[in-house]
N, CA, C and O atoms as a MOPAC input file, in Angstrom:
PM7 MOZYME 1SCF
protein

 N      0.83100 1    -1.20100 1     0.00000 1
 C      0.00000 1     0.00000 1     0.00000 1
 C      0.87200 1     1.26000 1     0.00000 1
 O      1.97100 1     1.26900 1     0.55500 1
 N      0.37000 1     2.30700 1    -0.62200 1
 C      1.17100 1     3.53000 1    -0.67500 1
 C      1.37300 1     4.11900 1     0.71700 1
 O      0.50200 1     4.02300 1     1.58200 1
 N      2.52000 1     4.71900 1     0.91000 1
 C      2.81700 1     5.31300 1     2.20200 1
 C      2.11500 1     6.65300 1     2.32500 1
 O      1.70300 1     7.25000 1     1.32900 1
 N      1.98500 1     7.11300 1     3.54900 1
 C      1.33600 1     8.39900 1     3.79600 1
 C      2.13900 1     9.52900 1     3.15900 1
 O      1.56100 1    10.50100 1     2.67100 1
 N      3.45400 1     9.41000 1     3.15900 1
 C      4.29200 1    10.43600 1     2.54500 1
 C      4.05100 1    10.50700 1     1.03800 1
 O      3.95400 1    11.59300 1     0.46500 1
 N      3.95900 1     9.35900 1     0.41600 1
 C      3.72000 1     9.31900 1    -1.02600 1
 C      2.37100 1     9.95700 1    -1.35700 1
 O      2.27700 1    10.73100 1    -2.30900 1
 N      1.34600 1     9.65100 1    -0.60000 1
 C      0.01800 1    10.22900 1    -0.82300 1
 C      0.06800 1    11.74100 1    -0.61400 1
 O     -0.51200 1    12.49500 1    -1.39500 1
 N      0.75500 1    12.18500 1     0.43100 1
 C      0.85200 1    13.61500 1     0.71200 1
 C      1.58700 1    14.35000 1    -0.40800 1
 O      1.16200 1    15.42800 1    -0.82500 1
 N      2.67100 1    13.78100 1    -0.89100 1
 C      3.43000 1    14.40900 1    -1.97900 1
 C      2.56600 1    14.49500 1    -3.23300 1
 O      2.53300 1    15.53600 1    -3.88900 1
 N      1.87300 1    13.42500 1    -3.56900 1
 C      1.02000 1    13.43100 1    -4.76000 1
 C     -0.09800 1    14.46400 1    -4.62300 1
 O     -0.40400 1    15.17800 1    -5.57800 1
 N     -0.69200 1    14.54100 1    -3.46900 1
 C     -1.76600 1    15.50400 1    -3.25000 1
 C     -1.24300 1    16.93100 1    -3.38800 1
 O     -1.88100 1    17.75900 1    -4.03800 1
 N     -0.09500 1    17.22700 1    -2.78700 1
 C      0.48800 1    18.56100 1    -2.88800 1
 C      0.86000 1    18.90400 1    -4.33500 1
 O      0.63700 1    20.02900 1    -4.78300 1
 N      1.41900 1    17.94500 1    -5.05600 1
 C      1.77800 1    18.18600 1    -6.45300 1
 C      0.52900 1    18.46200 1    -7.28200 1
 O      0.53000 1    19.37600 1    -8.10700 1
 N     -0.53100 1    17.69200 1    -7.07900 1
 C     -1.76200 1    17.91700 1    -7.83200 1
 C     -2.40500 1    19.25000 1    -7.47700 1
 O     -2.92300 1    19.93400 1    -8.36000 1
 N     -2.38400 1    19.63100 1    -6.21300 1
 C     -2.94200 1    20.92200 1    -5.82000 1
 C     -2.15200 1    22.07000 1    -6.43800 1
 O     -2.73700 1    23.03100 1    -6.93900 1
 N     -0.82600 1    21.97400 1    -6.40400 1
 C      0.01700 1    23.02200 1    -6.99600 1
 C     -0.15000 1    23.05300 1    -8.50800 1
 O     -0.19300 1    24.13200 1    -9.10000 1
 N     -0.24300 1    21.90900 1    -9.13100 1
 C     -0.44900 1    21.83500 1   -10.57700 1
 C     -1.77700 1    22.47400 1   -10.96000 1
 O     -1.85500 1    23.22900 1   -11.93000 1
 N     -2.80500 1    22.17200 1   -10.20400 1
 C     -4.12200 1    22.74400 1   -10.46200 1
 C     -4.08500 1    24.25800 1   -10.31000 1
 O     -4.67400 1    24.97700 1   -11.11700 1
 N     -3.40200 1    24.74400 1    -9.28800 1
 C     -3.29700 1    26.18800 1    -9.07500 1
 C     -2.54500 1    26.86000 1   -10.22200 1
 O     -2.94500 1    27.93200 1   -10.67500 1
 N     -1.46600 1    26.24600 1   -10.69300 1
 C     -0.72600 1    26.80200 1   -11.83100 1
 C     -1.58900 1    26.83900 1   -13.08600 1
 O     -1.54800 1    27.80700 1   -13.84600 1
 N     -2.36200 1    25.79500 1   -13.29800 1
 C     -3.25300 1    25.75700 1   -14.45300 1
 C     -4.30700 1    26.84400 1   -14.38100 1
 O     -4.63500 1    27.46300 1   -15.39300 1
 N     -4.83600 1    27.08000 1   -13.19600 1
 C     -5.84700 1    28.12500 1   -13.02100 1
 C     -5.25900 1    29.51100 1   -13.25300 1
 O     -5.93600 1    30.38900 1   -13.79000 1
 N     -4.00100 1    29.71800 1   -12.85300 1
 C     -3.35000 1    31.01300 1   -13.06800 1
 C     -3.22000 1    31.33400 1   -14.55300 1
 O     -3.31500 1    32.49500 1   -14.95300 1
 N     -3.00400 1    30.31200 1   -15.36300 1
 C     -2.77400 1    30.51600 1   -16.79500 1
 C     -3.97400 1    30.11800 1   -17.64800 1
 O     -3.92800 1    30.24600 1   -18.87200 1
 N     -5.02500 1    29.64700 1   -17.03400 1
 C     -6.17200 1    29.14300 1   -17.78300 1
 C     -7.35100 1    30.09200 1   -17.75600 1
 O     -7.20300 1    31.27200 1   -17.43800 1
 N     -8.52100 1    29.57400 1   -18.09200 1
 C     -9.72100 1    30.41600 1   -18.13900 1
 C    -10.10500 1    30.91200 1   -16.75000 1
 O     -9.85000 1    30.25400 1   -15.74100 1
 N    -10.72900 1    32.09200 1   -16.72400 1
 C    -11.09500 1    32.68000 1   -15.43400 1
 C    -12.46700 1    32.22700 1   -14.95700 1
 O    -12.78000 1    32.34900 1   -13.77300 1
 N    -13.27700 1    31.71300 1   -15.84700 1
 C    -14.61200 1    31.27400 1   -15.43300 1
 C    -14.64400 1    29.76300 1   -15.21500 1
 O    -14.07100 1    29.01000 1   -16.00200 1
 N    -15.31000 1    29.31800 1   -14.15300 1
 C    -15.38400 1    27.86800 1   -13.89200 1
 C    -16.31300 1    27.18500 1   -14.89300 1
 O    -17.21700 1    27.81800 1   -15.43800 1
 N    -16.08900 1    25.89500 1   -15.13400 1
 C    -16.96000 1    25.17300 1   -16.07500 1
 C    -18.33400 1    24.92200 1   -15.46700 1
 O    -18.50700 1    24.94200 1   -14.24900 1
 N    -19.29100 1    24.68800 1   -16.33100 1
 C    -20.64600 1    24.33200 1   -15.89100 1
 C    -20.61000 1    22.92800 1   -15.29400 1
 O    -20.03400 1    22.02000 1   -15.89400 1
 N    -21.21900 1    22.73400 1   -14.11300 1
 C    -21.17300 1    21.40800 1   -13.47100 1
 C    -21.75400 1    20.28100 1   -14.32300 1
 O    -21.19200 1    19.18600 1   -14.34800 1
 N    -22.86400 1    20.52100 1   -15.02200 1
 C    -23.48700 1    19.47000 1   -15.82300 1
 C    -23.32300 1    19.71300 1   -17.32000 1
 O    -23.99400 1    19.08100 1   -18.13500 1
 N    -22.42800 1    20.63200 1   -17.67600 1
 C    -22.23000 1    20.96100 1   -19.08200 1
 C    -21.33900 1    19.96200 1   -19.78600 1
 O    -20.78600 1    19.04900 1   -19.17400 1
 N    -21.21400 1    20.15500 1   -21.08600 1
 C    -20.33000 1    19.32400 1   -21.90100 1
 C    -18.88400 1    19.58600 1   -21.50000 1
 O    -18.54100 1    20.67000 1   -21.02800 1
 N    -18.05800 1    18.59100 1   -21.69200 1
 C    -16.63500 1    18.75700 1   -21.41300 1
 C    -16.04100 1    19.76500 1   -22.38000 1
 O    -16.24500 1    19.68000 1   -23.59100 1
 N    -15.30600 1    20.71600 1   -21.83200 1
 C    -14.58900 1    21.69200 1   -22.64800 1
 C    -13.11400 1    21.61700 1   -22.27600 1
 O    -12.75500 1    21.84500 1   -21.12100 1
 N    -12.26600 1    21.30200 1   -23.23200 1
 C    -10.82300 1    21.23500 1   -22.93000 1
 C    -10.32800 1    22.57900 1   -22.39000 1
 O    -10.72400 1    23.64400 1   -22.86400 1
 N     -9.46800 1    22.49800 1   -21.40100 1
 C     -8.89800 1    23.71200 1   -20.83100 1
 C     -7.46600 1    23.43100 1   -20.39600 1
 O     -7.05200 1    22.28100 1   -20.25200 1
 N     -6.73200 1    24.49800 1   -20.19500 1
 C     -5.34600 1    24.35200 1   -19.76100 1
 C     -5.23500 1    23.64600 1   -18.40700 1
 O     -4.40000 1    22.75300 1   -18.26400 1
 N     -6.04600 1    24.01300 1   -17.40800 1
 C     -5.95800 1    23.28000 1   -16.12500 1
 C     -6.21900 1    21.78100 1   -16.28300 1
 O     -5.51700 1    20.96500 1   -15.68600 1
 N     -7.22300 1    21.41500 1   -17.08200 1
 C     -7.51300 1    19.98200 1   -17.29700 1
 C     -6.33000 1    19.27900 1   -17.94400 1
 O     -5.95600 1    18.17900 1   -17.53800 1
 N     -5.74200 1    19.91500 1   -18.95000 1
 C     -4.61600 1    19.30700 1   -19.66200 1
 C     -3.42300 1    19.11800 1   -18.74500 1
 O     -2.79800 1    18.05700 1   -18.74300 1
 N     -3.10400 1    20.14100 1   -17.96500 1
 C     -1.94900 1    20.06700 1   -17.07500 1
 C     -2.14600 1    18.99700 1   -16.01000 1
 O     -1.24400 1    18.20000 1   -15.74700 1
 N     -3.32400 1    18.98000 1   -15.39900 1
 C     -3.58300 1    17.98200 1   -14.35400 1
 C     -3.55400 1    16.57400 1   -14.94200 1
 O     -3.04600 1    15.65400 1   -14.29900 1
 N     -4.08700 1    16.38400 1   -16.14900 1
 C     -4.06500 1    15.05800 1   -16.76400 1
 C     -2.63000 1    14.60800 1   -17.03200 1
 O     -2.27100 1    13.46900 1   -16.73500 1
 N     -1.80800 1    15.49700 1   -17.59200 1
 C     -0.41800 1    15.13800 1   -17.88800 1
 C      0.35200 1    14.79900 1   -16.61400 1
 O      1.07900 1    13.80700 1   -16.57100 1
 N      0.19200 1    15.62100 1   -15.58200 1
 C      0.92200 1    15.38200 1   -14.33400 1
 C      0.41100 1    14.12200 1   -13.63100 1
 O      1.21100 1    13.32300 1   -13.14400 1
 N     -0.90000 1    13.93700 1   -13.57400 1
 C     -1.42100 1    12.74900 1   -12.88300 1
 C     -1.05900 1    11.46600 1   -13.62800 1
 O     -0.81800 1    10.43800 1   -12.99500 1
 N     -1.01800 1    11.50900 1   -14.94700 1
 C     -0.60000 1    10.33000 1   -15.71300 1
 C      0.88300 1    10.04800 1   -15.47700 1
 O      1.28100 1     8.89400 1   -15.32200 1
 N      1.68700 1    11.08900 1   -15.44900 1
 C      3.10700 1    10.91200 1   -15.12400 1
 C      3.29800 1    10.35200 1   -13.72200 1
 O      4.16200 1     9.50300 1   -13.50100 1
 N      2.49500 1    10.82400 1   -12.77700 1
 C      2.58800 1    10.30500 1   -11.40600 1
 C      2.16600 1     8.83900 1   -11.33500 1
 O      2.73100 1     8.06500 1   -10.56300 1
 N      1.18600 1     8.46300 1   -12.12900 1
 C      0.75600 1     7.06500 1   -12.16900 1
 C      1.89800 1     6.17400 1   -12.64800 1
 O      2.13700 1     5.10700 1   -12.08200 1
 N      2.59100 1     6.60600 1   -13.67800 1
 C      3.71900 1     5.82700 1   -14.20600 1
 C      4.83200 1     5.72000 1   -13.17000 1
 O      5.34500 1     4.62900 1   -12.91900 1
 N      5.20700 1     6.84700 1   -12.56700 1
 C      6.29500 1     6.81000 1   -11.58900 1
 C      5.89700 1     6.03000 1   -10.33700 1
 O      6.73700 1     5.36200 1    -9.73300 1
 N      4.64000 1     6.10600 1    -9.94700 1
 C      4.17700 1     5.33200 1    -8.79100 1
 C      4.31300 1     3.84000 1    -9.06800 1
 O      4.72500 1     3.07100 1    -8.20000 1
 N      3.96600 1     3.44500 1   -10.27300 1
 C      4.08100 1     2.03200 1   -10.62200 1
 C      5.53200 1     1.58200 1   -10.56800 1
 O      5.83200 1     0.50200 1   -10.05800 1
 N      6.43900 1     2.41100 1   -11.09700 1
 C      7.86100 1     2.05500 1   -11.10100 1
 C      8.40100 1     1.98800 1    -9.67300 1
 O      9.10200 1     1.04100 1    -9.31600 1
 N      8.07900 1     2.97800 1    -8.86800 1
 C      8.61300 1     3.05500 1    -7.49900 1
 C      8.06800 1     1.92700 1    -6.62400 1
 O      8.79700 1     1.37000 1    -5.80300 1
 N      6.80500 1     1.59400 1    -6.79300 1
 C      6.18800 1     0.58400 1    -5.93100 1
 C      6.28300 1    -0.84200 1    -6.47300 1
 O      5.77100 1    -1.77000 1    -5.84800 1
 N      6.92000 1    -1.02700 1    -7.61000 1
 C      7.07900 1    -2.37400 1    -8.16900 1
 C      7.96700 1    -3.19300 1    -7.24000 1
 O      9.07800 1    -2.77500 1    -6.91500 1
 N      7.49200 1    -4.34100 1    -6.81700 1
 C      8.20200 1    -5.15000 1    -5.81400 1
 C      9.45100 1    -5.82100 1    -6.35400 1
 O     10.50200 1    -5.78500 1    -5.71400 1
 N      9.34700 1    -6.42400 1    -7.50700 1
 C     10.51100 1    -7.11400 1    -8.05700 1
 C     10.87300 1    -8.35800 1    -7.25600 1
 O     10.00900 1    -9.00600 1    -6.66600 1
 N     12.15000 1    -8.67700 1    -7.24400 1
 C     12.62100 1    -9.88400 1    -6.55800 1
 C     12.42900 1    -9.77800 1    -5.05600 1
 O     12.57100 1    -8.66800 1    -4.54300 1
 N     12.13500 1   -10.77100 1    -4.34200 1
 C     11.99700 1   -12.17900 1    -4.71400 1
 C     10.57500 1   -12.54500 1    -5.12100 1
 O     10.31000 1   -13.70300 1    -5.44400 1
 N      9.65600 1   -11.58300 1    -5.11300 1
 C      8.25400 1   -11.89900 1    -5.37600 1
 C      7.92600 1   -11.99600 1    -6.85500 1
 O      7.11200 1   -12.82300 1    -7.26600 1
 N      8.55800 1   -11.15200 1    -7.65100 1
 C      8.30600 1   -11.12800 1    -9.08200 1
 C      9.63000 1   -10.91500 1    -9.80400 1
 O     10.67700 1   -10.72200 1    -9.18700 1
 N      9.55000 1   -10.95700 1   -11.10100 1
 C     10.71700 1   -10.68300 1   -11.93200 1
 C     11.12900 1    -9.22000 1   -11.70800 1
 O     10.27200 1    -8.35000 1   -11.55300 1
 N     12.41200 1    -8.95700 1   -11.69100 1
 C     12.85900 1    -7.57900 1   -11.50000 1
 C     12.41400 1    -6.73100 1   -12.68900 1
 O     12.18600 1    -7.25100 1   -13.78100 1
 N     12.29300 1    -5.44400 1   -12.47200 1
 C     11.84500 1    -4.55400 1   -13.53800 1
 C     12.85100 1    -4.56400 1   -14.69900 1
 O     12.44800 1    -4.50500 1   -15.86100 1
 N     14.13600 1    -4.63700 1   -14.39900 1
 C     15.15400 1    -4.68300 1   -15.44800 1
 C     15.03900 1    -5.97300 1   -16.27500 1
 O     15.31600 1    -5.96500 1   -17.47400 1
 N     14.63400 1    -7.07100 1   -15.64100 1
 C     14.48400 1    -8.34700 1   -16.35100 1
 C     13.18100 1    -8.42100 1   -17.13900 1
 O     13.08300 1    -9.15700 1   -18.12000 1
 N     12.19600 1    -7.66700 1   -16.71200 1
 C     10.89300 1    -7.68100 1   -17.37100 1
 C     10.89500 1    -6.62300 1   -18.47900 1
 O     10.39800 1    -5.51100 1   -18.29600 1
 N     11.45700 1    -6.98800 1   -19.61900 1
 C     11.64900 1    -6.03000 1   -20.71500 1
 C     10.32900 1    -5.46900 1   -21.23800 1
 O     10.26400 1    -4.29600 1   -21.60500 1
 N      9.29700 1    -6.27300 1   -21.27800 1
 C      8.00300 1    -5.80400 1   -21.77500 1
 C      7.43900 1    -4.69200 1   -20.90500 1
 O      7.00800 1    -3.65200 1   -21.40500 1
 N      7.44800 1    -4.92300 1   -19.60300 1
 C      6.93500 1    -3.92800 1   -18.67900 1
 C      7.82000 1    -2.68500 1   -18.65800 1
 O      7.31500 1    -1.56400 1   -18.69700 1
 N      9.12100 1    -2.87600 1   -18.59600 1
 C     10.04400 1    -1.73500 1   -18.57300 1
 C      9.90600 1    -0.90100 1   -19.84700 1
 O      9.91900 1     0.32900 1   -19.78900 1
 N      9.77700 1    -1.55500 1   -20.97500 1
 C      9.61100 1    -0.83500 1   -22.23900 1
 C      8.30400 1    -0.07000 1   -22.30400 1
 O      8.25600 1     1.06000 1   -22.79100 1
 N      7.24300 1    -0.69300 1   -21.81000 1
 C      5.94000 1    -0.03400 1   -21.79000 1
 C      5.95500 1     1.19800 1   -20.89700 1
 O      5.41900 1     2.24400 1   -21.26400 1
 N      6.56900 1     1.07400 1   -19.72100 1
 C      6.65800 1     2.21700 1   -18.80800 1
 C      7.52300 1     3.32900 1   -19.40000 1
 O      7.18000 1     4.50600 1   -19.28900 1
 N      8.63600 1     2.96500 1   -20.02500 1
 C      9.50700 1     3.96600 1   -20.64800 1
 C      8.79600 1     4.66100 1   -21.81300 1
 O      8.88900 1     5.87900 1   -21.96500 1
 N      8.09300 1     3.88900 1   -22.62600 1
 C      7.36400 1     4.47200 1   -23.75700 1
 C      6.24000 1     5.38800 1   -23.26400 1
 O      5.99400 1     6.44200 1   -23.85000 1
 N      5.57100 1     4.99100 1   -22.20300 1
 C      4.49800 1     5.81800 1   -21.64200 1
 C      5.04800 1     7.13400 1   -21.10900 1
 O      4.46500 1     8.19300 1   -21.34200 1
 N      6.16500 1     7.07200 1   -20.39800 1
 C      6.78700 1     8.28600 1   -19.86800 1
 C      7.24000 1     9.19200 1   -21.00900 1
 O      7.04300 1    10.40600 1   -20.94900 1
 N      7.83900 1     8.62100 1   -22.04000 1
 C      8.28100 1     9.39200 1   -23.19500 1
 C      7.09100 1    10.03900 1   -23.90800 1
 O      7.17800 1    11.18400 1   -24.35200 1
 N      5.99700 1     9.31700 1   -24.01400 1
 C      4.80000 1     9.85900 1   -24.64600 1
 C      4.24300 1    11.05000 1   -23.86500 1
 O      3.84900 1    12.05400 1   -24.45900 1
 N      4.21100 1    10.94000 1   -22.54500 1
 C      3.71300 1    12.04000 1   -21.71600 1
 C      4.61700 1    13.26500 1   -21.86500 1
 O      4.12100 1    14.38400 1   -22.00100 1
 N      5.92400 1    13.06600 1   -21.84100 1
 C      6.85500 1    14.18400 1   -22.01200 1
 C      6.71400 1    14.81900 1   -23.39100 1
 O      6.78100 1    16.04100 1   -23.52300 1
 N      6.52000 1    14.00200 1   -24.40600 1
 C      6.35700 1    14.50500 1   -25.76500 1
 C      5.05600 1    15.29100 1   -25.90900 1
 O      5.02400 1    16.33300 1   -26.56400 1
 N      3.99200 1    14.79400 1   -25.29800 1
 C      2.72400 1    15.52700 1   -25.31700 1
 C      2.85200 1    16.86000 1   -24.59400 1
 O      2.34300 1    17.87800 1   -25.06300 1
 N      3.52400 1    16.85400 1   -23.46200 1
 C      3.70000 1    18.09300 1   -22.69700 1
 C      4.53100 1    19.11100 1   -23.48000 1
 O      4.30000 1    20.31400 1   -23.36600 1
 N      5.47800 1    18.64600 1   -24.26100 1
 C      6.32300 1    19.53500 1   -25.06000 1
 C      5.60300 1    20.06200 1   -26.29900 1
 O      6.09000 1    20.97900 1   -26.96000 1
 N      4.44500 1    19.48100 1   -26.61300 1
 C      3.67400 1    19.93100 1   -27.76900 1
 C      4.14500 1    19.35500 1   -29.08300 1
 O      3.83000 1    19.89400 1   -30.14400 1
 N      4.89900 1    18.25900 1   -29.03200 1
 C      5.46700 1    17.67800 1   -30.24500 1
 C      4.49900 1    16.76600 1   -31.00500 1
 O      4.78500 1    16.38100 1   -32.13800 1
 N      3.37200 1    16.41900 1   -30.40700 1
 C      2.38100 1    15.56900 1   -31.06900 1
 C      1.01100 1    16.25800 1   -31.07700 1
 O      0.10500 1    15.83600 1   -30.35900 1
 N      0.85500 1    17.31100 1   -31.88200 1
 C     -0.39400 1    18.08000 1   -31.82600 1
 C     -1.63400 1    17.28700 1   -32.24100 1
 O     -2.71500 1    17.52600 1   -31.70200 1
 N     -1.50700 1    16.35600 1   -33.17800 1
 C     -2.67300 1    15.57700 1   -33.59700 1
 C     -3.15800 1    14.65800 1   -32.47600 1
 O     -4.35800 1    14.55500 1   -32.22500 1
 N     -2.22100 1    13.99400 1   -31.80700 1
 C     -2.59900 1    13.13800 1   -30.68600 1
 C     -3.15500 1    13.97200 1   -29.53100 1
 O     -4.12100 1    13.57000 1   -28.88200 1
 N     -2.55100 1    15.12600 1   -29.27500 1
 C     -3.04300 1    16.01100 1   -28.21400 1
 C     -4.46500 1    16.46800 1   -28.52000 1
 O     -5.30200 1    16.53400 1   -27.62000 1
 N     -4.74100 1    16.78100 1   -29.76700 1
 C     -6.09700 1    17.19000 1   -30.15300 1
 C     -7.07000 1    16.02800 1   -29.96800 1
 O     -8.18900 1    16.22900 1   -29.49500 1
 N     -6.65500 1    14.81800 1   -30.33500 1
 C     -7.50200 1    13.64000 1   -30.15700 1
 C     -7.81400 1    13.41600 1   -28.67400 1
 O     -8.93300 1    13.04800 1   -28.31800 1
 N     -6.81300 1    13.64000 1   -27.81300 1
 C     -6.99600 1    13.47200 1   -26.36800 1
 C     -7.64000 1    14.69900 1   -25.72000 1
 O     -7.87000 1    14.72200 1   -24.51100 1
 N     -7.92700 1    15.71300 1   -26.53000 1
 C     -8.53000 1    16.96900 1   -26.08300 1
 C     -7.64800 1    17.69700 1   -25.07400 1
 O     -8.13200 1    18.23100 1   -24.07500 1
 N     -6.35300 1    17.70700 1   -25.35100 1
 C     -5.40200 1    18.45200 1   -24.53700 1
 C     -5.17100 1    19.81500 1   -25.16700 1
 O     -5.01000 1    19.93100 1   -26.38200 1
 N     -5.15600 1    20.82900 1   -24.34300 1
 C     -4.91100 1    22.18300 1   -24.80500 1
 C     -3.39500 1    22.40000 1   -24.84100 1
 O     -2.69800 1    21.98800 1   -23.91500 1
 N     -2.87800 1    23.03500 1   -25.88900 1
 C     -1.42400 1    23.27500 1   -25.95900 1
 C     -0.95600 1    24.12800 1   -24.77400 1
 O     -1.62800 1    25.07300 1   -24.36100 1
 N      0.20200 1    23.77100 1   -24.24700 1
 C      0.80100 1    24.51700 1   -23.13900 1
 C      1.78500 1    25.48600 1   -23.77700 1
 O      2.89000 1    25.10500 1   -24.16300 1
 N      1.37000 1    26.74300 1   -23.88200 1
 C      2.19400 1    27.72300 1   -24.58100 1
 C      3.20600 1    28.40100 1   -23.66600 1
 O      4.21700 1    28.91000 1   -24.14800 1
 N      2.96600 1    28.42100 1   -22.39100 1
 C      3.86400 1    29.08800 1   -21.44000 1
 C      5.08100 1    28.20600 1   -21.16700 1
 O      4.94400 1    27.04000 1   -20.79600 1
 N      6.26500 1    28.77200 1   -21.35400 1
 C      7.49500 1    28.03400 1   -21.06600 1
 C      7.59700 1    27.71400 1   -19.57400 1
 O      8.15900 1    26.68800 1   -19.19200 1
 N      7.05800 1    28.58700 1   -18.74300 1
 C      7.11300 1    28.37300 1   -17.28700 1
 C      6.33400 1    27.12500 1   -16.87900 1
 O      6.70100 1    26.45400 1   -15.91500 1
 N      5.26700 1    26.81000 1   -17.60300 1
 C      4.46500 1    25.62500 1   -17.27600 1
 C      5.07000 1    24.34300 1   -17.81100 1
 O      4.86500 1    23.27500 1   -17.23400 1
 N      5.80600 1    24.43100 1   -18.89700 1
 C      6.40400 1    23.22100 1   -19.45100 1
 C      7.48800 1    22.74600 1   -18.53700 1
 O      8.12900 1    21.73200 1   -18.81500 1

């Protein structure tokens, strides 16, 4: 199970990420029952939370003696590396078609990247 420190760090990172997105995003809140509208805060929180999911999996992977080590499990290690690379590439704005498909708003501020 995740440690209290890990949960606290993730919560603080998500709160700070959300605040940064709000500073650079739209000033009006979305309609509670309205259609989804892509926004900078949504995009930033999705990218950061997906990155945290990947790193949490890597950090909490048990490995030996219970399972194959992460270095020995090439399929899993490759998938995690590819996922991390994809998130970084999306955040950098290098895949605009995929970002549009995922309804991610481009991050134009260098400070946010």
